[in-house]
Structures are given as structure tokens and as C-alpha cells.
N, C-alpha and C positions, 0 to 999 in steps of 0.2 A: 558508400560515399564517405570520405573523411569528414570529421566534425571540426568546426572552427568555433571556438567559444570566445566571443569578443566582449567580455565583461566579467564582472564578478560572478562566482558560482558558490552557492551555500548549500552544503549537504549536512543536515543536523546529525543524522545517524543512519547507518546501514546495519540492520540486525540480521546477519546471515544471508544477505541478498547479494545481488550483482549490480554494480554500476558500470554501464558500458557507454563509452563515447567512441564514435567512429564505426568502422565496418564490423559487421557481425553476420556470419552465415546462418547461425541458428541459436536462438536463446529460448530456454524453456525453464519453467519453475522447478526448483529442487524440493519445494515443500508447499503445502497449501494449508491454510487455517482460516477460521471464521471468527470474527469478533462482533459481538452484539453491543451496540452503544446507542444511547439516546441522543436527543438533540442537544447541541451545545458541547458535546464531548469530542475528543480526538481532534481538536483544533491545533494547527501548527502555525507558527509565525512569531514575530517579535512582540507585537502589541495586540492582545486578544481581548475583546469585550463582547460577551454574549449575554443576552437577556432572553431566556427561553420560557420562563414561567414553569408550568407543570409539564413534565416529560415522562413518558412511559415506553419501555421497550419490551417487545414480546420475542423471546429467544426460541420459540417453538419452530422447528424446521421439519415439515412433513416429508420432504424428499430425501433427507438424511445426507446424501452425498452430492456435493456441488461440483467439485473439480478433482477428479481422480488423478493421482500422480503414480503412474505405473510405467515400467520399461523406460525410465528416465535416467540416462547415464550422465 
């Protein structure tokens, strides 16, 4: 189904990704990564105000592999 965008659209950045509007038969990731971030981080927007106090992040991952990218043309 075609897309109709009836208003402003803001894309801050696309780092090696795909932005698609409209019809798409098949979309698949070309890469996969993992980011560990504590509370109050990775916020996007124009006016950000976060009050998180003490934050701790545990980057331990017992299953090692979350999203395998294989046979992906």
C-alpha cells in the first residue's frame, strides 16, 4: 500500500540502515548489533530533561547470540 505523508517528517540520521516509505515485498536487516545503555541514555528529541539518579547497567549476556544474520542478500 502506498504511503501518504501528510505533514512534516524529521529523520535525524540513518547510519547504514534503510528508510522505506510505501510498498515493500521483503525487508531484512543487513547487520545486527547490541548496545548496553543505562537509564537516561540514548534519548532522542529536541528538548530532553532526564533525572535518573543512580543508574547501573549489566552488559553480561548469557545466550551470546540474539539475532543471527545469515544468508541475507
